[in-house]
C-alpha positions in Angstrom: 0.0 0.0 0.0 1.3 3.4 -1.0 1.5 5.6 2.2 3.1 8.8 0.9 2.2 10.4 -2.5 4.0 13.5 -3.9 2.4 16.0 -6.3 3.1 19.4 -7.7 6.2 18.8 -9.8 6.6 20.2 -13.3 8.6 22.3 -15.7 9.4 25.9 -14.6 11.8 28.5 -15.8 14.8 29.6 -13.7 13.7 32.1 -11.1 10.2 30.7 -10.9 8.4 28.9 -8.1 6.7 25.5 -7.4 4.9 24.1 -4.4 5.1 20.4 -3.8 2.7 18.5 -1.6 3.0 15.1 0.1 -0.2 13.4 1.3 -0.1 10.6 3.8 -2.6 7.8 3.8 -2.6 7.1 7.5 -3.4 9.5 10.4 -0.4 8.1 12.4 1.9 10.1 10.1 0.8 13.2 12.0 3.2 12.2 14.8 6.2 11.4 12.4 9.1 13.6 11.5 8.7 14.5 7.8 11.3 15.4 5.2 12.0 16.1 1.5 14.9 14.6 -0.4 15.8 14.9 -4.1 17.8 12.7 -6.5 19.2 12.9 -10.1 20.1 9.8 -12.1 23.4 8.2 -11.1 23.7 10.2 -7.9 22.8 9.5 -4.3 19.6 10.8 -2.7 20.2 14.3 -1.3 18.6 15.9 1.8 16.5 19.0 1.2 14.4 19.9 4.2 12.8 18.4 7.3 10.2 19.3 9.9 9.4 17.9 13.3 6.0 16.3 14.2 4.6 19.5 15.7 6.2 21.8 13.2 8.3 23.5 15.8 11.6 22.8 14.3 12.9 22.8 10.7 16.2 22.2 9.0 17.4 22.9 5.4 20.2 22.0 3.2 22.6 24.9 2.6 21.9 24.8 -1.1 18.2 25.6 -0.6 18.2 27.7 2.6 16.4 31.0 2.1 14.7 29.8 -1.1 12.7 26.7 0.1 10.2 26.5 2.9 8.9 23.2 4.4 5.6 23.2 6.3 3.0 20.7 7.5 -0.7 20.4 8.2 -1.4 17.6 10.5 -5.2 18.0 10.1 -4.8 16.4 6.6 -1.5 14.6 7.0 0.1 16.7 4.3 3.6 18.2 4.1 4.5 21.0 1.7 7.7 22.3 0.1 7.4 25.8 -1.3 10.3 26.4 -3.7 11.1 29.9 -4.8 13.9 31.3 -7.0 14.4 28.0 -8.6 17.7 27.2 -10.3 18.6 24.6 -13.0 20.6 22.7 -10.4 17.4 22.2 -8.5 16.2 19.8 -11.3 15.6 16.4 -9.7 13.0 13.9 -8.6 11.7 15.1 -5.3 10.7 12.5 -2.7 8.9 13.0 0.6 9.8 10.8 3.6 8.7 10.0 7.2 10.3 8.5 10.3 9.1 7.8 13.8 12.3 9.3 15.4 13.5 12.9 15.5 15.3 15.0 12.9 17.5 13.1 10.5 19.4 14.5 7.5 20.3 11.1 5.9 18.1 9.2 3.6 18.7 5.8 5.3 17.2 7.3 8.5 13.7 7.2 6.9 11.5 4.1 6.5 8.6 5.6 4.6 8.9 7.1 1.1 6.7 8.4 -1.6 7.1 7.6 -5.3 8.6 10.9 -6.3 7.7 13.9 -8.4 9.8 15.4 -11.2 10.9 19.0 -11.0 12.7 20.4 -14.0 14.1 24.0 -14.1 15.1 25.4 -17.4 17.5 28.2 -18.1 
């Protein structure tokens, strides 16, 4: 059963914005730490942003700090990633993830993953 589903990806020009969503199928995800990662073919999965279960703490990769914002709405089990000032190097498949523990910046620290959504930024 698919428990996390990303949406909102697409093609955008450099400098533009996109907002990704990740819907969770089970209410228990409201108590999980949530995160966004991204990956390009042939490279390892890269941390982007994470948020605690109550939304009280966030962490961002240096490459996206000041441009991306992660948020969550536990009433509908959804996490968002607002991406502004997009650059061609942001092009990747973006994945949402969840874990029962606290903040983690490594992909192997997460047990639940979505299928991914493609973000392509053109020059």
